[in-house]
C-alpha positions as CSV (number, residue, x, y, z in Angstrom):
1,M,-110.3,-23.3,-81.8
2,N,-111.8,-25.5,-79.1
3,R,-113.0,-24.5,-75.7
4,R,-109.9,-25.8,-73.9
5,T,-107.6,-23.6,-76.1
6,V,-109.8,-20.6,-75.5
7,F,-109.7,-21.1,-71.8
8,F,-105.9,-21.3,-71.6
9,M,-105.5,-18.2,-73.9
10,A,-107.9,-16.3,-71.6
11,A,-105.9,-17.4,-68.5
12,A,-102.6,-16.4,-70.1
13,L,-104.0,-12.9,-70.9
14,T,-105.3,-12.5,-67.4
15,A,-101.9,-13.5,-66.0
16,L,-100.2,-10.9,-68.2
17,A,-102.6,-8.2,-67.0
18,T,-102.3,-9.0,-63.3
19,P,-99.1,-7.1,-62.5
20,S,-100.6,-3.8,-63.8
21,L,-104.0,-4.4,-62.3
22,S,-102.4,-5.3,-58.9
23,W,-101.0,-1.8,-58.6
24,A,-104.1,0.0,-59.7
25,A,-105.2,0.5,-56.1
26,W,-101.8,1.5,-54.8
27,P,-101.4,2.9,-52.2
28,D,-104.0,1.4,-49.9
29,K,-102.0,1.7,-46.7
30,P,-99.6,4.2,-45.0
31,L,-96.2,5.0,-46.6
32,R,-92.9,5.2,-44.8
33,I,-90.1,7.7,-45.6
34,V,-86.8,6.5,-44.0
35,V,-84.4,9.3,-43.1
36,P,-80.9,8.1,-42.2
37,F,-80.3,11.1,-39.9
38,P,-81.6,12.1,-36.5
39,P,-84.7,14.4,-36.2
40,G,-84.1,18.1,-36.5
41,G,-81.5,18.3,-39.2
42,G,-81.9,19.6,-42.8
43,V,-82.8,16.2,-44.3
44,D,-85.5,15.6,-41.7
45,V,-86.9,19.1,-42.3
46,L,-87.2,18.3,-46.0
47,A,-88.6,14.9,-45.5
48,R,-91.4,16.2,-43.2
49,L,-92.1,19.0,-45.7
50,V,-92.6,16.6,-48.6
51,G,-94.4,14.0,-46.4
52,S,-97.0,16.6,-45.4
53,K,-97.8,17.3,-49.1
54,L,-97.4,13.7,-50.3
55,S,-100.1,12.4,-47.9
56,P,-103.1,14.3,-49.4
57,L,-101.8,13.6,-53.0
58,L,-101.7,9.9,-52.5
59,G,-104.6,9.7,-50.0
60,Q,-102.6,7.8,-47.3
61,P,-100.7,8.8,-44.2
62,V,-97.0,9.3,-44.6
63,V,-94.8,8.4,-41.7
64,I,-91.2,9.8,-41.3
65,E,-88.9,7.2,-39.7
66,N,-85.5,8.4,-38.5
67,K,-82.8,5.7,-38.7
68,P,-79.5,7.4,-38.0
69,G,-76.2,5.7,-37.5
70,A,-73.0,4.3,-39.1
71,D,-72.7,7.3,-41.4
72,T,-76.2,6.8,-42.8
73,Q,-75.6,3.2,-43.6
74,I,-78.2,1.9,-41.1
75,G,-81.1,3.8,-42.7
76,T,-79.9,3.2,-46.2
77,A,-79.7,-0.5,-45.6
78,A,-83.3,-0.4,-44.2
79,V,-84.4,1.0,-47.6
80,A,-82.5,-1.7,-49.5
81,Q,-84.0,-4.5,-47.4
82,A,-87.6,-3.2,-47.6
83,A,-90.2,-5.0,-49.7
84,P,-90.3,-3.6,-53.2
85,D,-93.9,-2.5,-53.0
86,G,-93.6,1.3,-52.8
87,Y,-94.6,1.6,-49.1
88,T,-91.0,2.2,-48.0
89,I,-88.8,4.8,-49.6
90,G,-85.8,6.8,-48.4
91,L,-84.8,10.4,-48.6
92,L,-81.0,10.1,-49.2
93,T,-78.3,12.6,-49.8
94,S,-75.0,12.9,-51.7
95,G,-73.5,11.0,-48.8
96,F,-75.1,7.9,-50.5
97,S,-72.7,8.4,-53.5
98,V,-69.7,9.3,-51.3
99,N,-70.2,6.2,-49.1
100,K,-70.0,4.0,-52.2
101,A,-66.5,5.4,-52.8
102,L,-65.3,5.5,-49.2
103,Y,-66.5,2.1,-47.9
104,P,-65.6,-1.0,-50.0
105,N,-67.6,-3.4,-47.8
106,L,-71.1,-1.9,-47.5
107,S,-73.9,-4.2,-46.6
108,Y,-75.7,-3.1,-49.8
109,D,-74.8,-2.4,-53.4
110,A,-75.5,1.3,-54.0
111,A,-75.6,0.8,-57.8
112,K,-77.8,-2.3,-57.8
113,D,-80.0,-2.6,-54.7
114,F,-82.0,0.6,-55.1
115,T,-84.6,2.1,-57.5
116,P,-84.1,5.8,-58.2
117,I,-87.4,7.6,-57.8
118,A,-87.0,11.4,-57.9
119,G,-84.4,14.0,-57.2
120,L,-85.6,16.7,-54.8
121,V,-83.0,19.5,-54.5
122,T,-79.3,20.3,-54.8
123,S,-77.6,22.4,-52.2
124,P,-74.0,23.5,-51.7
125,F,-72.2,23.4,-48.4
126,Y,-71.3,26.5,-46.4
127,V,-68.1,26.6,-44.4
128,V,-69.0,27.9,-41.0
129,T,-66.8,28.7,-38.0
130,W,-67.0,29.3,-34.3
131,P,-67.7,33.1,-34.2
132,Q,-65.2,33.7,-31.4
133,H,-62.2,32.1,-33.2
134,E,-59.5,34.6,-34.3
135,A,-59.8,33.4,-37.9
136,R,-62.4,35.7,-39.4
137,D,-62.4,34.3,-43.0
138,L,-61.3,31.2,-44.9
139,P,-57.8,32.4,-45.8
140,S,-57.1,33.2,-42.1
141,L,-58.5,29.9,-41.0
142,I,-56.2,28.1,-43.5
143,R,-53.2,30.2,-42.3
144,Y,-54.0,29.3,-38.7
145,G,-54.3,25.6,-39.5
146,K,-50.9,25.7,-41.2
147,A,-49.2,27.6,-38.4
148,N,-50.8,25.6,-35.5
149,P,-50.7,21.9,-36.4
150,G,-53.3,19.9,-34.4
151,K,-55.1,22.9,-32.9
152,L,-57.9,23.1,-35.4
153,N,-60.7,20.5,-35.6
154,Y,-63.8,20.3,-37.8
155,S,-67.1,18.5,-37.2
156,T,-69.2,16.6,-39.6
157,S,-72.2,14.2,-39.5
158,S,-72.2,12.9,-43.1
159,A,-69.9,11.4,-45.7
160,D,-70.3,14.3,-48.1
161,A,-69.4,16.9,-45.5
162,F,-66.4,14.7,-44.5
163,L,-65.3,14.7,-48.2
164,A,-65.7,18.5,-48.3
165,G,-63.5,18.8,-45.2
166,E,-60.8,16.4,-46.3
167,L,-60.6,18.0,-49.8
168,L,-60.2,21.4,-48.2
169,K,-57.3,20.1,-46.1
170,K,-55.7,18.4,-49.1
171,M,-55.9,21.4,-51.4
172,S,-54.9,24.0,-48.9
173,G,-52.2,22.1,-46.9
174,M,-53.9,23.1,-43.6
175,D,-53.7,20.8,-40.6
176,S,-57.0,19.9,-38.9
177,V,-58.5,17.0,-37.0
178,H,-61.8,15.5,-38.0
179,V,-64.5,14.8,-35.4
180,R,-67.6,12.8,-36.3
181,Y,-71.0,13.6,-34.7
182,K,-74.3,11.7,-35.0
183,G,-76.4,14.2,-36.9
184,T,-76.5,17.9,-37.8
185,P,-77.7,19.3,-34.5
186,P,-74.8,18.0,-32.3
187,S,-72.3,18.8,-35.1
188,M,-73.7,22.3,-35.3
189,M,-73.7,22.7,-31.5
190,A,-70.0,21.8,-31.4
191,V,-69.1,24.7,-33.6
192,M,-71.5,27.1,-31.8
193,T,-69.7,26.3,-28.5
194,G,-66.2,26.2,-29.8
195,E,-65.8,22.4,-29.3
196,A,-65.2,22.3,-33.0
197,T,-63.6,25.2,-34.9
198,Y,-65.5,24.9,-38.2
199,S,-67.7,22.6,-40.2
200,F,-69.6,22.1,-43.5
201,F,-73.4,22.4,-43.6
202,T,-76.1,23.0,-46.2
203,L,-78.1,26.1,-45.4
204,T,-81.1,23.8,-44.9
205,G,-80.2,23.0,-41.3
206,I,-78.4,26.1,-40.0
207,K,-80.0,29.2,-41.3
208,P,-81.5,30.4,-38.0
209,Q,-78.1,30.0,-36.3
210,V,-76.4,31.9,-39.1
211,D,-79.0,34.7,-38.9
212,S,-78.7,35.0,-35.2
213,G,-74.9,35.2,-35.3
214,K,-74.2,32.0,-33.6
215,L,-72.3,30.7,-36.6
216,R,-70.1,32.6,-39.0
217,V,-70.2,31.7,-42.7
218,V,-66.8,32.1,-44.4
219,A,-67.3,30.3,-47.7
220,V,-69.6,28.4,-50.0
221,T,-68.5,25.2,-51.8
222,A,-70.5,25.9,-54.9
223,P,-68.8,27.0,-58.2
224,K,-70.3,30.4,-57.8
225,R,-71.9,32.6,-55.1
226,T,-75.5,31.9,-54.1
227,A,-78.5,34.1,-54.3
228,Q,-79.3,33.4,-50.6
229,M,-75.8,34.6,-49.5
230,P,-74.4,36.7,-52.3
231,D,-71.8,38.3,-50.0
232,V,-70.2,34.9,-49.1
233,P,-67.3,34.1,-51.5
234,T,-66.7,30.6,-52.8
235,V,-63.9,28.4,-51.6
236,A,-62.4,28.7,-55.1
237,E,-62.4,32.5,-55.0
238,Q,-60.4,32.4,-51.8
239,G,-57.3,30.7,-53.2
240,L,-58.4,27.2,-54.1
241,P,-59.5,27.1,-57.7
242,G,-61.2,23.9,-58.7
243,Y,-62.7,23.3,-55.3
244,E,-66.4,22.4,-55.7
245,I,-68.8,20.2,-53.6
246,V,-72.5,20.4,-54.2
247,G,-74.8,18.1,-52.3
248,W,-78.1,16.6,-53.4
249,F,-81.3,15.2,-51.7
250,G,-83.4,12.6,-53.5
251,F,-85.9,9.8,-53.0
252,I,-84.8,6.2,-53.6
253,G,-86.6,2.9,-53.0
254,P,-85.6,-0.7,-52.7
255,G,-84.5,-2.5,-55.9
256,K,-87.1,-3.7,-58.4
257,L,-89.9,-1.2,-57.5
258,P,-92.8,-1.5,-60.0
259,A,-92.5,1.1,-62.8
260,E,-96.1,2.1,-62.1
261,V,-95.3,3.0,-58.5
262,V,-92.1,4.8,-59.4
263,A,-94.0,6.9,-61.9
264,R,-96.7,7.8,-59.5
265,L,-94.2,8.8,-56.8
266,N,-92.1,10.8,-59.2
267,D,-95.2,12.6,-60.5
268,A,-96.4,13.4,-56.9
269,I,-92.9,14.6,-55.8
270,G,-92.7,16.7,-59.0
271,Q,-96.0,18.4,-58.1
272,I,-94.9,19.1,-54.6
273,V,-91.6,20.8,-55.7
274,Q,-93.7,23.1,-57.9
275,M,-96.1,24.2,-55.1
276,P,-95.5,27.9,-54.4
277,D,-95.2,27.5,-50.6
278,V,-92.7,24.6,-51.1
279,R,-90.7,26.5,-53.6
280,E,-90.5,29.4,-51.2
281,R,-89.4,27.1,-48.4
282,I,-86.8,25.4,-50.6
283,D,-85.4,28.8,-51.7
284,A,-85.2,30.0,-48.1
285,L,-83.2,26.9,-47.2
286,G,-80.7,27.7,-49.9
287,A,-81.6,24.8,-52.1
288,T,-82.4,24.4,-55.8
289,P,-85.2,22.1,-57.0
290,L,-84.0,19.0,-58.8
291,R,-86.8,18.1,-61.2
292,Q,-86.0,14.9,-63.0
293,T,-87.7,11.8,-64.4
294,P,-86.7,8.5,-62.8
295,Q,-84.4,7.8,-65.7
296,E,-82.8,11.2,-65.5
297,F,-82.3,10.8,-61.7
298,N,-80.7,7.4,-62.3
299,S,-78.3,8.9,-64.9
300,F,-77.5,11.7,-62.4
301,L,-76.7,9.1,-59.7
302,Q,-74.4,7.1,-62.0
303,A,-72.5,10.3,-62.7
304,E,-72.2,11.1,-59.0
305,F,-70.8,7.6,-58.3
306,V,-68.1,8.3,-60.9
307,K,-67.4,11.8,-59.7
308,Y,-67.0,11.0,-56.0
309,G,-65.2,7.8,-56.8
310,N,-62.6,9.7,-58.7
311,L,-62.3,12.4,-56.0
312,V,-61.7,9.8,-53.3
313,K,-59.2,7.9,-55.5
314,E,-57.3,10.9,-56.8
315,N,-56.9,12.5,-53.3
316,K,-56.3,9.1,-51.6
317,L,-59.0,9.8,-49.0
318,R,-60.1,7.2,-46.5
319,A,-63.1,6.9,-44.2
320,E,-62.6,7.6,-40.5
């Protein structure tokens, strides 16, 4: 073997090793978590909780960037368009899966333009009403909607909540008008003031208002009652068997993220979810940790695409 051959073999081996070596120092600058919702809502709360723990684990600042609008499509597109270097990730929700089914002309391909990193939590929706409305529970709300066409309205700020609302209308036969708001806080305020009669929220963003009596909880969309609110019956229990909507929160990056970066982020997020103070906070918010490998989270997302796609198609639902 001559010197020329040895040189080219060494160069080839160096080139093969470079991709792994190039990520050995990652991260060496601040990270950005994109939240496609306004500040103050449940997703923002979880993003800041995780970000505060992620920073010391990775040794770099973590900045939360709120990019609301277009039913989360603006923030989600920002994640898809970011450089695949691990410095920009997004905290998305089940609305990401629902949007794929509702909107045929998204600016991104939900199945191809992203890298699943880690699931964070799952959380059902709670049906909450304006406390001063005459309907005191879900059956009476449904009866009122049937007897008074056009006099009920419900607020939402996300595609998954919209799906929950339209499915309730479809299965119950009630009449109600949908009103879209830009984020959980204004949607919640609408119900608290009577501007909207009812809505669908995860406990993450509304617990203080529920505890203070500013919102009345009449049902949970989970398949069974929750430990946080054991006295609140499910929608299915109250005359609509088969009704079930459970939301999720998880971290997703732009497509083609390096496997080494995905593994480090997944491991760090897994550590955070296991921290006692974080577990306590998650439990108080009515959520359940969703600990998965990147591969398991990817499989979970594919199943969610199919589930929500079928729900939208079978019930002939359309985006508003």
